[in-house]
Backbone bond lengths (Angstrom), bond angles and torsions (degrees), N, CA, C in turn:
res aa  C-N    CA-C-N  psi(-1)  N-CA   C-N-CA  omega(-1)  CA-C   N-CA-C  phi
1 M - - - 1.460 - - 1.525 110.20 -
2 K 1.319 116.19 128.92 1.462 119.75 176.06 1.528 109.48 -67.00
3 V 1.320 116.48 143.20 1.457 121.11 178.08 1.522 109.11 -136.67
4 S 1.323 115.34 140.99 1.459 122.15 -179.90 1.510 110.38 -130.68
5 L 1.315 115.05 163.03 1.463 122.16 -177.23 1.522 109.75 -108.23
6 L 1.326 116.07 128.62 1.459 122.49 175.25 1.522 108.30 -112.75
7 D 1.323 116.51 115.64 1.468 121.64 -178.72 1.522 108.69 -101.49
8 Q 1.333 116.41 118.13 1.455 121.32 -178.61 1.522 113.14 -92.39
9 G 1.309 117.19 0.32 1.455 121.33 169.91 1.515 116.18 65.03
10 V 1.335 117.27 34.91 1.461 119.39 178.63 1.530 109.51 -74.05
11 S 1.317 115.73 129.34 1.456 121.60 178.69 1.527 108.80 -107.90
12 F 1.325 116.45 111.82 1.457 120.91 -177.64 1.528 110.48 -84.09
13 P 1.334 117.91 148.28 1.474 121.23 -176.33 1.521 114.06 -53.55
14 A 1.321 116.97 -38.60 1.468 119.67 -177.12 1.526 112.61 -77.04
15 I 1.325 116.53 -11.00 1.467 121.00 -176.69 1.520 111.52 -106.62
16 G 1.336 116.17 -49.94 1.454 120.87 179.72 1.517 112.54 84.87
17 P 1.333 117.51 161.86 1.464 121.01 -174.48 1.513 114.91 -67.77
18 Y 1.326 119.25 -33.95 1.465 120.57 -178.58 1.527 110.99 -63.69
19 R 1.303 115.65 -47.69 1.468 119.17 179.03 1.528 110.68 -68.24
20 S 1.322 117.75 -35.28 1.461 121.09 179.37 1.519 111.26 -59.72
21 V 1.335 116.70 -42.86 1.466 120.93 178.79 1.521 110.36 -64.80
22 K 1.326 117.42 -43.17 1.462 120.69 178.91 1.529 110.83 -61.49
23 E 1.336 116.08 -38.86 1.460 119.99 179.10 1.521 111.01 -66.63
24 T 1.327 117.23 -36.91 1.461 120.91 177.01 1.522 110.87 -61.55
25 L 1.317 117.21 -44.06 1.467 121.13 179.02 1.531 110.90 -62.87
26 F 1.324 116.18 -43.48 1.462 119.85 179.32 1.529 110.18 -63.79
27 L 1.337 116.29 -43.50 1.455 121.02 -177.90 1.530 111.13 -64.83
28 A 1.323 117.14 -36.99 1.468 120.50 177.84 1.528 111.00 -63.80
29 R 1.314 116.72 -43.34 1.467 119.81 177.78 1.535 110.51 -62.55
30 R 1.321 116.11 -41.68 1.464 119.82 -179.85 1.532 110.47 -67.62
31 A 1.323 117.50 -36.94 1.460 120.79 177.90 1.530 110.70 -61.00
32 E 1.322 116.57 -40.09 1.460 120.25 177.08 1.528 110.57 -62.84
33 E 1.332 116.87 -42.78 1.464 120.71 179.30 1.530 111.74 -63.77
34 L 1.329 116.30 -33.04 1.457 121.44 -177.95 1.523 112.96 -81.73
35 G 1.317 117.49 -6.27 1.458 120.86 178.92 1.509 115.04 88.51
36 F 1.327 118.15 18.26 1.454 120.18 175.44 1.531 110.07 -61.95
37 E 1.309 116.05 147.14 1.458 121.16 -177.59 1.520 112.00 -71.94
38 R 1.330 117.06 -40.84 1.465 121.24 -176.54 1.518 110.98 -158.48
39 V 1.316 114.93 163.23 1.462 123.24 171.22 1.518 107.18 -121.50
40 W 1.330 116.03 124.59 1.459 121.34 177.04 1.524 109.16 -114.01
41 I 1.325 115.00 145.16 1.460 122.42 177.64 1.522 109.10 -113.39
42 A 1.318 116.25 126.66 1.461 120.89 179.78 1.530 110.87 -78.54
43 E 1.320 115.40 161.62 1.469 120.74 174.11 1.525 109.47 -113.95
44 H 1.318 115.70 120.58 1.461 122.23 174.60 1.524 108.40 -139.31
45 H 1.312 115.63 156.87 1.461 119.69 -177.33 1.530 112.37 -128.01
46 E 1.322 115.59 27.60 1.457 120.09 173.74 1.521 109.08 -87.24
47 S 1.308 116.74 159.72 1.466 120.51 -178.35 1.517 112.20 -66.67
48 S 1.342 117.34 -20.68 1.460 120.67 -178.52 1.523 112.47 -87.41
49 N 1.328 117.22 2.31 1.460 120.63 -178.02 1.521 111.29 -114.79
50 T 1.342 115.34 150.52 1.457 120.18 -179.41 1.523 112.07 -109.40
51 C 1.324 117.62 8.96 1.465 120.97 -171.47 1.524 112.30 -114.35
52 G 1.305 118.02 49.04 1.454 120.80 176.64 1.520 113.14 -73.46
53 A 1.339 117.31 -16.41 1.465 122.49 179.43 1.522 108.03 -138.68
54 P 1.334 118.19 81.40 1.470 120.93 -174.54 1.516 113.89 -55.14
55 E 1.342 116.61 -35.97 1.464 118.64 -175.58 1.528 112.10 -62.37
56 V 1.336 117.63 -28.51 1.467 120.47 178.47 1.525 110.17 -68.19
57 L 1.324 115.86 -45.92 1.463 119.76 -179.90 1.530 111.10 -69.52
58 I 1.330 117.31 -35.37 1.466 120.78 176.59 1.526 109.84 -60.46
59 A 1.330 116.59 -42.77 1.467 120.42 179.74 1.527 110.77 -61.41
60 A 1.331 116.74 -39.91 1.462 120.03 178.72 1.525 110.76 -66.53
61 I 1.327 116.84 -43.05 1.464 120.14 -179.87 1.526 110.54 -64.19
62 A 1.333 116.45 -34.92 1.466 120.53 -179.89 1.526 111.32 -58.80
63 Q 1.323 116.65 -32.06 1.462 120.75 -179.53 1.526 113.06 -80.13
64 H 1.340 116.45 -9.87 1.464 120.53 -178.77 1.528 112.30 -112.55
65 T 1.338 117.92 3.86 1.461 122.06 -179.97 1.524 109.14 -133.78
66 K 1.334 115.62 169.86 1.462 119.59 -175.24 1.523 113.87 -124.43
67 I 1.337 118.01 -40.87 1.461 118.94 -171.55 1.526 114.33 -125.78
68 I 1.313 118.69 -22.86 1.462 121.14 -175.87 1.530 110.22 -66.75
69 R 1.338 116.37 141.91 1.460 119.96 176.80 1.531 109.79 -73.89
70 L 1.316 116.08 149.19 1.458 122.63 -175.91 1.512 109.48 -131.28
71 G 1.327 116.15 147.73 1.457 116.88 178.77 1.511 113.02 -174.56
72 S 1.304 114.58 -176.35 1.458 122.59 177.71 1.515 108.58 -97.56
73 G 1.302 115.87 147.27 1.452 118.67 179.26 1.530 112.05 -149.20
74 A 1.308 118.73 66.54 1.460 124.34 14.19 1.530 109.34 -135.17
75 S 1.341 114.81 156.14 1.463 119.38 167.16 1.524 107.42 -73.31
76 L 1.322 116.51 130.67 1.464 120.62 -174.19 1.529 108.97 -86.77
77 L 1.316 115.43 96.92 1.462 122.99 -168.45 1.522 114.44 -55.43
78 P 1.336 120.94 -37.60 1.473 119.33 -178.50 1.529 114.54 -62.27
79 Y 1.327 118.40 -10.67 1.460 120.38 176.02 1.526 113.06 -86.83
80 Y 1.342 117.11 -8.45 1.458 119.42 -168.14 1.525 113.92 -119.95
81 N 1.320 114.54 146.68 1.446 119.99 159.66 1.529 106.65 -71.29
82 P 1.339 119.45 127.83 1.466 120.95 -175.30 1.523 113.76 -55.01
83 L 1.329 117.97 -40.81 1.456 120.05 -179.79 1.528 110.48 -67.02
84 R 1.326 116.85 -38.06 1.474 120.40 178.75 1.530 110.36 -62.81
85 L 1.325 117.46 -43.77 1.460 120.69 179.65 1.529 110.54 -67.18
86 A 1.328 116.52 -42.91 1.465 120.37 178.41 1.517 110.96 -61.09
87 T 1.318 117.24 -39.66 1.459 121.43 -179.98 1.526 111.07 -63.68
88 A 1.330 117.18 -42.40 1.467 120.78 179.48 1.525 110.93 -61.27
89 F 1.326 116.76 -43.81 1.461 119.29 -177.63 1.525 112.13 -78.12
90 R 1.323 117.11 -22.53 1.462 119.10 171.83 1.524 109.85 -66.97
91 L 1.324 116.60 -39.00 1.460 120.16 176.88 1.522 110.92 -64.82
92 L 1.326 116.87 -38.65 1.459 119.86 175.97 1.523 111.15 -61.04
93 E 1.333 116.92 -34.36 1.467 119.89 176.88 1.525 111.76 -62.87
94 Y 1.321 116.71 -33.18 1.460 119.00 177.07 1.524 110.81 -69.93
95 L 1.344 117.19 -33.02 1.463 121.35 179.29 1.525 111.81 -75.41
96 A 1.338 116.35 -35.44 1.465 121.16 -177.13 1.523 108.76 -138.65
97 P 1.328 117.55 75.30 1.468 121.23 -175.31 1.526 113.19 -55.23
98 A 1.346 114.25 135.39 1.471 122.08 176.54 1.527 112.91 61.85
99 R 1.333 117.32 23.65 1.473 120.13 -179.22 1.521 113.17 -125.91
100 I 1.324 118.90 4.93 1.464 119.98 -168.32 1.526 112.45 -107.26
101 D 1.349 114.77 132.72 1.466 123.20 172.40 1.522 108.48 -113.24
102 L 1.318 115.49 143.09 1.462 121.13 172.55 1.520 107.22 -122.04
103 S 1.326 115.57 96.16 1.458 120.42 176.92 1.527 108.33 -96.95
104 I 1.312 115.73 132.28 1.463 120.69 -175.28 1.523 110.98 -117.21
105 G 1.319 115.27 153.01 1.447 122.90 175.74 1.509 109.22 -142.39
106 R 1.327 116.15 174.25 1.466 119.22 -178.29 1.524 113.84 -120.50
107 G 1.333 117.58 6.89 1.452 118.98 178.07 1.519 111.61 -67.37
108 Q 1.335 116.45 162.65 1.465 120.26 178.64 1.522 111.53 -77.81
109 G 1.332 116.90 -37.55 1.457 119.98 -177.70 1.510 112.68 63.00
110 A 1.324 116.69 22.96 1.474 121.17 -176.15 1.521 108.90 -168.24
111 Q 1.318 115.87 163.71 1.453 120.45 170.97 1.530 109.09 -65.57
112 T 1.332 116.24 157.34 1.460 121.31 -173.52 1.521 113.05 -57.41
113 D 1.332 117.81 -39.83 1.461 119.34 -178.49 1.532 111.32 -66.43
114 I 1.331 116.51 -38.32 1.466 119.93 177.24 1.521 110.10 -67.16
115 A 1.339 116.42 -43.15 1.463 120.45 179.15 1.528 111.33 -58.44
116 E 1.316 116.63 -40.70 1.464 120.08 179.64 1.523 111.02 -67.03
117 R 1.315 117.08 -39.83 1.472 120.38 178.03 1.527 111.88 -65.32
118 L 1.334 116.04 -29.47 1.465 120.45 179.01 1.530 112.47 -84.78
119 G 1.325 116.42 -5.42 1.461 120.02 175.92 1.516 114.25 82.56
120 Y 1.334 117.63 37.96 1.453 121.47 178.74 1.522 110.52 -58.26
121 A 1.327 117.04 122.82 1.470 122.16 -175.77 1.525 110.05 -98.06
122 R 1.319 116.87 116.77 1.466 120.92 -177.55 1.529 111.19 -93.95
123 G 1.321 116.36 50.00 1.456 120.89 179.77 1.518 111.84 -91.68
124 D 1.316 116.34 -161.98 1.448 123.49 -179.85 1.531 108.58 -75.33
125 Y 1.322 116.12 110.59 1.467 120.60 -175.30 1.524 111.72 -63.89
126 R 1.328 116.60 -40.34 1.457 120.22 178.16 1.527 110.60 -58.04
127 E 1.310 116.83 -44.46 1.464 120.48 -179.72 1.528 111.21 -66.48
128 Q 1.340 116.73 -35.54 1.457 119.76 176.70 1.533 110.83 -62.23
129 I 1.325 116.58 -40.85 1.466 120.77 179.12 1.522 110.62 -65.98
130 I 1.318 116.62 -44.64 1.465 120.73 -179.99 1.522 110.42 -61.24
131 M 1.336 116.70 -41.30 1.462 120.01 177.93 1.521 111.33 -64.11
132 L 1.334 116.86 -40.86 1.464 120.48 178.78 1.525 110.28 -62.21
133 R 1.317 116.93 -45.37 1.463 120.13 178.66 1.523 111.35 -59.79
134 Q 1.318 116.70 -41.40 1.464 120.74 178.80 1.522 111.47 -63.69
135 E 1.339 116.16 -39.66 1.462 119.36 -179.57 1.525 111.22 -68.80
136 L 1.329 117.86 -38.13 1.456 120.95 176.03 1.531 110.62 -61.51
137 E 1.320 116.45 -42.86 1.459 120.63 178.76 1.524 111.25 -67.23
138 Y 1.326 116.22 -38.01 1.465 120.69 178.46 1.528 111.01 -61.71
139 L 1.320 116.78 -44.97 1.459 120.32 -178.96 1.525 111.43 -65.53
140 T 1.304 117.58 -33.06 1.461 120.46 177.69 1.524 110.56 -71.39
141 K 1.311 116.57 -43.85 1.465 121.06 -177.42 1.518 112.32 -65.06
142 D 1.326 116.33 -43.48 1.460 120.13 -173.97 1.527 113.42 -101.59
143 G 1.314 116.27 6.70 1.459 118.78 -177.84 1.501 111.87 -113.90
144 Y 1.327 116.43 -111.62 1.459 122.60 -175.31 1.531 108.62 -123.80
145 P 1.326 117.74 86.27 1.468 120.93 -171.17 1.518 115.23 -74.66
146 E 1.347 118.61 4.53 1.461 118.61 -179.34 1.529 111.72 -70.37
147 H 1.343 117.85 -17.87 1.461 121.47 176.30 1.517 109.86 -109.81
148 E 1.320 115.35 146.72 1.460 118.81 -179.22 1.522 111.33 -68.25
149 I 1.318 115.36 157.57 1.457 122.03 176.62 1.530 108.91 -70.03
150 A 1.314 117.33 149.71 1.462 120.14 174.72 1.532 109.40 -57.53
151 Q 1.331 117.07 135.83 1.466 121.16 -178.73 1.514 110.13 -70.86
152 L 1.324 116.93 120.40 1.461 121.88 -178.56 1.523 110.16 -89.00
153 W 1.341 115.80 127.75 1.458 124.25 177.05 1.525 109.23 -122.70
154 L 1.329 115.00 163.32 1.456 120.81 168.33 1.529 107.96 -121.89
155 T 1.317 116.50 131.03 1.464 122.59 175.55 1.518 108.72 -112.95
156 G 1.323 117.34 135.77 1.460 120.47 -179.24 1.509 111.89 -161.34
157 S 1.327 115.89 174.17 1.464 121.02 -175.17 1.519 112.64 -126.86
158 S 1.342 117.52 17.29 1.463 119.94 -173.65 1.519 111.53 -142.88
159 V 1.332 115.03 167.49 1.464 121.69 174.38 1.518 110.38 -62.89
160 D 1.326 116.88 -35.42 1.468 119.96 179.47 1.532 111.07 -60.03
161 S 1.329 116.11 -43.66 1.459 119.86 178.95 1.533 111.15 -66.26
162 A 1.330 116.62 -39.59 1.454 120.79 178.24 1.527 110.46 -63.25
163 T 1.325 116.27 -39.82 1.467 121.08 178.24 1.520 110.48 -62.05
164 L 1.309 116.39 -45.96 1.456 121.47 -179.08 1.528 111.05 -63.82
165 A 1.322 117.04 -44.16 1.463 120.51 179.26 1.524 111.01 -62.74
166 G 1.325 116.81 -41.59 1.454 120.13 178.35 1.519 112.31 -65.51
167 D 1.315 116.78 -44.46 1.464 121.08 179.76 1.524 111.84 -60.22
168 L 1.339 116.26 -35.35 1.461 120.73 -177.60 1.531 112.39 -95.95
169 S 1.347 116.39 4.88 1.467 122.16 178.65 1.529 112.30 55.24
170 L 1.322 115.58 43.22 1.460 120.93 178.50 1.523 110.55 -102.37
171 P 1.319 118.56 146.77 1.464 119.67 168.06 1.527 108.86 -57.88
172 F 1.332 116.21 142.88 1.464 120.39 -174.17 1.519 110.14 -128.91
173 C 1.332 115.87 132.04 1.461 122.18 173.90 1.525 108.27 -111.79
174 F 1.323 116.40 117.65 1.461 121.85 -179.44 1.522 110.11 -91.40
175 A 1.319 116.43 126.78 1.467 122.25 -177.94 1.527 110.16 -85.84
176 Q 1.319 116.58 79.84 1.460 120.65 175.72 1.522 110.56 -60.81
177 F 1.330 116.97 -27.43 1.464 120.27 -176.60 1.524 113.69 -66.88
178 T 1.314 118.65 -8.98 1.462 120.84 173.16 1.526 111.94 -99.68
179 N 1.329 117.07 2.82 1.466 122.35 -178.10 1.518 110.61 -123.05
180 S 1.316 117.47 119.12 1.462 120.25 177.57 1.524 111.66 -70.57
181 D 1.337 116.47 -28.35 1.457 120.98 -179.61 1.521 110.31 -99.86
182 L 1.318 115.90 158.11 1.451 121.23 176.35 1.526 109.95 -74.91
183 R 1.334 116.52 144.85 1.466 121.23 -174.60 1.535 110.59 -131.14
184 P 1.321 119.33 63.45 1.468 120.46 -178.16 1.518 113.08 -61.86
185 E 1.339 117.28 -21.99 1.464 119.40 178.69 1.520 112.19 -63.98
186 V 1.333 116.77 -22.22 1.459 120.44 -179.83 1.525 110.99 -64.71
187 V 1.333 116.72 -50.98 1.466 119.14 -179.12 1.524 110.90 -69.69
188 K 1.324 117.65 -34.06 1.467 119.72 177.71 1.526 110.41 -63.53
189 T 1.321 116.08 -41.81 1.468 120.17 178.44 1.519 110.25 -64.48
190 Y 1.322 116.52 -45.58 1.469 120.11 -179.61 1.522 111.11 -57.78
191 R 1.313 117.03 -50.20 1.458 120.43 -178.32 1.528 111.54 -63.27
192 S 1.329 116.39 -36.93 1.463 119.46 -176.42 1.520 112.90 -72.80
193 R 1.322 117.58 -23.45 1.467 120.86 -177.38 1.527 113.13 -89.15
194 L 1.313 117.46 -10.15 1.462 120.08 178.83 1.518 109.78 -66.91
195 S 1.306 116.11 144.20 1.458 120.01 179.28 1.523 110.28 -69.07
196 A 1.324 116.42 156.89 1.460 121.42 -178.71 1.529 110.52 -57.00
197 G 1.313 115.18 135.22 1.455 119.93 179.89 1.514 114.39 86.32
198 T 1.338 116.97 -2.03 1.463 121.95 179.73 1.520 109.45 -105.12
199 T 1.310 117.29 126.12 1.466 120.34 -177.67 1.522 112.67 -87.83
200 G 1.331 117.10 -25.53 1.456 119.92 -177.31 1.520 111.80 70.27
201 Y 1.319 115.21 -175.60 1.465 121.07 178.72 1.519 106.84 -155.66
202 F 1.334 116.36 121.55 1.461 121.39 -173.30 1.523 110.87 -116.13
203 G 1.324 115.50 119.88 1.457 121.71 175.22 1.518 110.12 -105.18
204 L 1.313 116.91 143.49 1.461 122.19 179.79 1.516 108.97 -113.49
205 G 1.341 116.84 115.17 1.449 122.30 -178.17 1.521 111.98 -89.90
206 L 1.330 116.81 121.65 1.460 122.51 -175.01 1.520 111.36 -124.80
207 H 1.327 115.99 144.28 1.458 121.18 166.96 1.519 105.59 -99.50
208 A 1.323 117.06 105.82 1.460 120.91 -173.18 1.513 110.57 -137.86
209 I 1.333 115.68 131.01 1.459 121.95 178.24 1.524 108.22 -132.16
210 C 1.319 115.02 129.98 1.457 121.50 -175.21 1.527 109.64 -121.97
211 A 1.316 116.43 139.16 1.473 121.00 177.37 1.520 108.96 -143.33
212 E 1.332 115.57 154.27 1.461 120.21 -173.12 1.523 113.56 -91.10
213 S 1.330 118.36 -26.74 1.464 119.97 -177.70 1.524 110.87 -106.39
214 Q 1.317 115.13 151.52 1.460 120.21 178.99 1.526 110.57 -64.17
215 A 1.319 117.21 -35.80 1.467 120.22 179.27 1.524 110.71 -62.90
216 D 1.342 117.13 -42.23 1.453 120.23 178.93 1.532 111.12 -66.85
217 L 1.325 117.02 -38.49 1.466 120.26 178.53 1.529 110.69 -63.17
218 E 1.310 116.80 -42.96 1.465 119.90 178.96 1.517 110.64 -65.08
219 A 1.325 117.26 -39.39 1.462 120.56 177.54 1.519 110.90 -63.80
220 L 1.331 117.18 -41.47 1.465 121.28 179.14 1.527 111.28 -63.48
221 R 1.317 116.65 -42.18 1.467 119.56 179.55 1.528 111.00 -63.35
222 R 1.329 116.46 -39.15 1.463 119.49 177.70 1.530 110.67 -65.11
223 M 1.329 116.92 -43.23 1.467 120.85 179.59 1.526 110.98 -60.91
224 I 1.316 115.90 -46.27 1.461 119.71 -176.72 1.523 110.48 -68.08
225 G 1.318 117.00 -40.87 1.464 119.62 176.94 1.515 112.21 -60.34
226 K 1.341 116.38 -30.97 1.463 120.78 -179.83 1.517 112.27 -80.08
227 F 1.345 116.68 -45.19 1.462 120.16 -171.40 1.523 114.30 -93.69
228 L 1.337 117.37 -19.66 1.466 119.10 -178.33 1.527 111.66 -128.61
229 P 1.315 118.58 51.54 1.465 119.30 -178.27 1.523 113.03 -62.94
230 R 1.351 117.24 -26.58 1.464 119.85 -179.52 1.527 111.80 -65.39
231 L 1.332 116.78 -30.23 1.459 120.76 -175.76 1.521 113.16 -93.85
232 A 1.316 117.03 -10.53 1.456 119.65 -175.99 1.515 110.13 -74.09
233 G 1.331 116.98 102.19 1.453 121.77 -179.27 1.519 111.00 -85.74
234 S 1.317 116.28 -178.18 1.456 120.43 -177.93 1.517 112.07 -105.43
235 G 1.329 117.48 1.58 1.456 120.68 -178.15 1.511 111.61 -73.04
236 S 1.343 115.44 178.24 1.466 120.02 -179.69 1.520 108.27 -128.38
237 G 1.300 117.32 80.88 1.457 121.85 -174.63 1.510 114.44 -74.72
238 G 1.321 118.64 26.63 1.461 121.15 175.69 1.516 111.49 81.87
239 A 1.318 117.10 -65.23 1.459 120.83 -177.58 1.511 112.12 -94.61
240 T 1.315 117.65 11.83 1.450 117.52 -168.76 1.514 112.89 -151.93
241 I 1.307 115.24 154.15 1.455 120.41 173.16 1.521 110.28 -99.42
242 F 1.332 117.27 8.08 1.455 121.30 -174.76 1.529 113.22 -113.69
243 G 1.326 118.37 16.70 1.449 119.21 -174.98 1.520 110.07 72.49
244 W 1.325 116.67 -166.11 1.462 120.63 -175.95 1.522 112.72 -84.60
245 S 1.326 117.78 1.46 1.460 119.75 175.80 1.517 111.89 -76.77
246 I 1.330 117.24 -28.99 1.463 121.27 178.82 1.528 108.51 -140.50
247 L 1.313 116.31 120.30 1.455 121.24 177.15 1.524 109.34 -101.12
248 V 1.313 115.67 127.22 1.470 121.25 175.75 1.519 107.00 -132.70
249 G 1.323 117.14 120.54 1.451 117.13 -177.91 1.515 113.60 -168.38
250 S 1.314 113.79 171.08 1.458 121.75 174.91 1.528 108.43 -72.20
251 P 1.337 118.22 167.61 1.468 118.78 176.83 1.525 113.35 -53.63
252 A 1.325 118.35 -41.21 1.463 120.62 -179.83 1.525 110.87 -66.39
253 Q 1.330 116.07 -44.72 1.464 119.90 178.19 1.526 111.59 -63.70
254 M 1.344 115.97 -42.01 1.453 119.77 -178.48 1.524 110.81 -68.20
255 R 1.317 117.39 -36.57 1.466 120.51 177.03 1.528 110.36 -59.68
256 D 1.330 116.94 -43.43 1.462 120.57 179.03 1.525 111.28 -66.34
257 A 1.341 116.25 -43.71 1.468 119.77 -178.75 1.524 111.03 -64.43
258 L 1.325 117.07 -45.82 1.464 120.24 179.17 1.524 110.54 -64.76
259 G 1.316 116.42 -39.52 1.464 119.58 178.00 1.518 112.04 -61.30
260 N 1.324 116.79 -42.08 1.462 120.83 178.22 1.526 111.25 -63.38
261 L 1.321 116.69 -41.58 1.463 121.01 -179.90 1.530 111.50 -67.24
262 V 1.315 116.13 -41.78 1.464 119.86 178.82 1.534 110.19 -64.56
263 D 1.321 117.49 -41.30 1.467 120.60 177.85 1.519 111.26 -62.33
264 L 1.330 116.52 -39.74 1.459 120.72 -176.28 1.515 112.60 -75.12
265 Y 1.336 117.50 -46.30 1.468 121.43 -173.13 1.530 113.81 -94.93
266 Q 1.329 117.38 -21.07 1.471 120.94 -176.78 1.532 111.23 50.31
267 P 1.321 118.39 53.03 1.470 120.92 -177.46 1.519 111.62 -74.92
268 D 1.319 115.02 158.38 1.455 120.59 172.16 1.528 111.30 -84.82
269 E 1.342 115.54 -19.40 1.459 119.70 -174.42 1.525 109.27 -162.43
270 L 1.331 116.43 146.60 1.455 122.21 173.97 1.525 109.70 -102.73
271 F 1.326 116.63 137.07 1.462 122.58 174.18 1.524 106.63 -115.82
272 V 1.331 116.19 117.56 1.460 120.06 -172.29 1.520 110.43 -113.79
273 T 1.322 115.09 130.28 1.460 121.27 173.18 1.522 108.39 -118.93
274 A 1.318 116.25 157.41 1.461 121.03 179.81 1.523 108.80 -149.39
275 T 1.317 115.92 122.71 1.462 120.89 177.04 1.523 107.99 -103.27
276 C 1.323 115.75 111.64 1.462 119.94 -174.02 1.521 109.17 -156.37
277 P 1.338 119.12 124.18 1.471 120.71 179.70 1.515 113.96 -74.09
278 D 1.337 117.57 -14.21 1.465 121.05 177.96 1.526 107.64 -93.17
279 F 1.332 116.90 103.62 1.457 120.01 -172.39 1.523 112.54 -65.05
280 Q 1.325 118.23 -36.06 1.459 120.10 -179.33 1.526 111.28 -65.86
281 L 1.335 117.40 -39.63 1.461 120.26 175.66 1.525 110.39 -65.50
282 K 1.320 116.77 -39.59 1.462 121.53 179.22 1.524 110.53 -63.93
283 L 1.315 116.40 -46.34 1.453 121.09 -179.91 1.533 110.84 -62.38
284 R 1.321 116.88 -45.56 1.460 120.37 179.51 1.527 110.83 -63.00
285 S 1.324 116.86 -36.26 1.457 121.14 178.40 1.527 111.10 -59.96
286 F 1.328 116.92 -45.61 1.466 119.69 179.38 1.528 111.02 -65.44
287 E 1.319 117.75 -34.72 1.464 120.19 176.84 1.531 110.75 -63.88
288 L 1.318 116.36 -43.24 1.466 120.72 179.52 1.528 111.00 -66.71
289 I 1.321 117.00 -42.20 1.464 119.88 -178.53 1.526 110.77 -67.61
290 A 1.318 117.79 -33.82 1.467 120.71 175.40 1.528 109.96 -60.02
291 E 1.336 117.22 -42.14 1.453 120.93 178.47 1.523 111.26 -65.42
292 L 1.335 116.43 -42.47 1.455 120.55 -178.66 1.526 111.35 -66.36
293 A 1.335 116.34 -43.02 1.467 120.33 -178.90 1.524 111.13 -63.48
294 A 1.317 116.83 -36.26 1.456 120.77 -178.95 1.528 111.36 -63.76
295 A 1.328 117.26 -23.81 1.462 121.30 -177.48 1.533 112.46 -93.54
296 L 1.322 117.84 -5.83 1.481 120.54 -178.19 1.524 110.98 -77.51
């Protein structure tokens, strides 16, 4: 099973944004060594996040890696003029040819007052996507067509997003990490909306942290309960006390949880994020999950 890394850029008080960025660069290099398919950078505009401009961090990672695909997960399209966003990712293609993904979403990624200051456009999202696709094609046609266009994806957390991705024949990444409950109807809807002869591509986004010792698992659960109370659900996802929005478990527990998710969703690829202030535990978690994914 292909596995990719999604970095949400959380900056913890004891670490700070400078160290957080350095850790992201190190983690991207390690992900490439581990055989991860891609590294995606999320866009958020809260004070606790360092990823308000994913394309800047993607450009930095491009200079520290060689073959791994890089992209946004997701660039929040309502904040952008489509041509401006297409131009930024076209430039990234020049820095890392044939390695760039542009995954888009429509969430605010910020409190309402911040979103308004950033110019969040509450227009027709479908039309915004169509315009972005046209601008990407325009830049390829009239620019330097020797390199492929950035791969356009849609990331979302609902049936509505899955419907839109299927209708537009876009690869779709479902954010299970925002849902405490399982949502198999999402992938069924996506597959059913694809046009005849189109296979589509379905990614499953997970918040998953794996540790080998019971002491580390207990420490991780305490950290997550403290820093991510909004996501802590009441379900019992087997490997976790947080429902299916956050998986925390030993390698054996995580193998079972990932196996259950793969059986249910039949994804083409897993996208894994991990929010953890202890970088060594976070790094080890990605190493363990890489091993588990390879066996699925």
